[in-house]
Structure formats: C-alpha cells, structure tokens
C-alpha positions as CSV (number, residue, x, y, z in Angstrom):
1,X,5.6,14.9,-1.9
2,X,8.8,14.2,-3.7
3,X,11.1,17.2,-3.7
4,X,12.2,16.7,-7.3
5,X,9.6,15.8,-9.9
6,X,12.1,15.5,-12.8
7,X,12.0,11.7,-12.4
8,X,8.2,11.6,-13.0
9,X,8.0,12.2,-16.7
10,X,4.6,11.7,-18.3
11,X,4.7,8.7,-20.6
12,X,2.0,7.2,-22.8
13,X,1.1,4.9,-20.0
14,X,-0.5,7.9,-18.3
15,X,-2.9,8.3,-21.2
16,X,-6.3,6.7,-21.7
17,X,-6.8,4.5,-24.7
18,X,-10.1,6.1,-25.6
19,X,-8.4,9.6,-25.8
20,X,-6.3,10.9,-28.6
21,X,-4.8,13.5,-26.3
22,X,-1.2,12.7,-25.5
23,X,-1.3,13.9,-21.9
24,X,-1.7,12.5,-18.4
25,X,-5.3,11.6,-17.8
26,X,-5.1,13.0,-14.2
27,X,-2.9,16.1,-14.3
28,X,-3.2,16.9,-18.0
29,X,0.5,17.4,-18.5
30,X,1.7,16.5,-22.0
31,X,3.7,13.4,-22.7
32,X,7.4,14.2,-22.2
33,X,6.8,16.8,-19.5
34,X,6.8,16.3,-15.7
35,X,3.6,15.3,-13.8
36,X,2.2,18.1,-11.6
37,X,3.2,17.7,-7.9
38,X,-0.4,16.7,-6.9
39,X,-0.8,14.1,-9.7
40,X,-2.0,10.8,-8.2
41,X,0.3,8.9,-10.5
42,X,3.3,10.2,-8.7
43,X,3.9,7.6,-6.0
44,X,6.0,7.3,-2.8
45,X,6.5,4.5,-0.3
46,X,4.8,4.5,3.0
47,X,4.7,2.1,5.9
48,X,1.3,1.2,7.3
49,X,0.3,-0.9,10.2
50,X,-2.6,-3.3,10.1
51,X,-4.3,-4.8,13.2
52,X,-6.8,-7.6,13.0
53,X,-8.9,-9.3,15.6
54,X,-10.6,-12.7,15.3
55,X,-12.2,-15.2,17.6
56,X,-10.5,-18.5,18.5
57,X,-11.2,-21.4,20.8
58,X,-8.6,-21.8,23.6
59,X,-8.6,-24.1,26.7
60,X,-10.8,-22.6,29.4
61,X,-7.9,-22.7,31.9
62,X,-5.7,-20.4,29.8
63,X,-5.1,-17.0,31.3
64,X,-3.8,-14.0,29.3
65,X,-0.2,-15.1,29.7
66,X,-0.8,-18.6,28.5
67,X,-2.7,-17.3,25.5
68,X,0.1,-14.9,24.6
69,X,2.6,-17.7,24.9
70,X,0.6,-20.1,22.8
71,X,0.1,-17.6,19.9
72,X,3.5,-15.9,20.1
73,X,6.0,-18.6,21.0
74,X,4.6,-22.0,19.9
75,X,3.7,-23.3,16.4
76,X,0.5,-21.3,16.3
77,X,2.5,-18.0,16.1
78,X,1.3,-15.0,14.2
79,X,2.8,-16.1,10.9
80,X,0.5,-19.1,10.9
81,X,-2.7,-17.0,10.8
82,X,-2.0,-16.0,7.2
C-alpha cells in the first residue's frame, strides 16, 4: 500500500454515471477527499513474470543444447514468438 494517500484524491472519474452521489463508487469517499487505503482505484506498479510453453517442430537430431541455441541465439529467438 502507498504510505501516503494524499496523492489519491477522489475525482468525478471515480463516480458512476448512473449515480447522483458525488463519491467513489468503491470506497464511498466524497469527491475531493482521499480514497480509503483499501480502495481498488489506488494503484501501484508491480513486476510479474509470465512463463509460456508451446509445442514446436525441431530436427530430430537436436539435443537440449541445440534446441536452446536455436531458440536463444539464432533468428528464432524469444522475441520472435510474439
């Protein structure tokens, strides 16, 4: 959680169009006040790791080392799977 919530002022963007209440839809703090510390609209950055596995066709004679070299050092490197 952010230590200081003074930068997380509730704005009209936190309201719902169908509601006349000028408050955050999630933490119910009024517009102009600070969001509650557990409000889901208060965001922070996080680093996540993604791992994917997929099936490919490689030459039958390739061992583990050849396969790693082919996909990590040659033109079929990891950036080309995207």
